[in-house]
Steps between C-alpha positions, in 0.01 A plus 500: 500500500644320198296721265626813677858391448429415135344845448795668671751315281320580174723712281807438717820362351530196726787263567776430249851351513665826602257544790567142611875566486464818707292328768739204525805728511338710774425191708853366453648833615271508804594144598870569438471802726424271796842333483715815475632631834569860392209731578547751215536227240188331637303824481623560146401152380165528673435841341598380154280192541205711609547741208517211254183352646318834479613548139384148412154570640493838327566319171233238571235762580599742225261592221775608260526178300736643239774600747472181707517288185811691385663446841422129487642473146827666612521260795430198276776609260760484777344193660522310170864602448593360841288187451646425155855563626460226762312270260788531252753421773298196604478380140877535454565307821274216383679482163853496646512119512443451130604829333754781507378853445755725329487866401597607151820709526375765257125546564464339847215274384462193726545169321413160649731212402472134610772369733744222417574577132863608551637813328241633259460801275192696603331735254294780652149496349468876539822642354650188335828533690681169541697418814645184653412372847524171690157349560 
């Protein structure tokens, strides 16, 4: 039985991050559908979840590696943007105790300055504009 499955999956694209995302999103929509009292909304969520699940399995069983790889790369581009956005926010929150983060008034470059130094002149490393801020 295991060999039959291995033979069947030969040449197929298989599971990637986008497929995992689609399956998880479909399951979340199907579980969310249980708690909504409106029948048409429930049917809509259930239908969308089922379509996402079918598309995920279509991708997994596909033999067109080029297209599936391109789809996964597009997904990863957006996934990384969202992930880095939140990582940057987390990093800024961790640094708030010891540093101020200012934006240059001319080029909008972010500049990190230590707290507790009083009024200081800050020189932007990108455009060399000098401005005064309280640290």
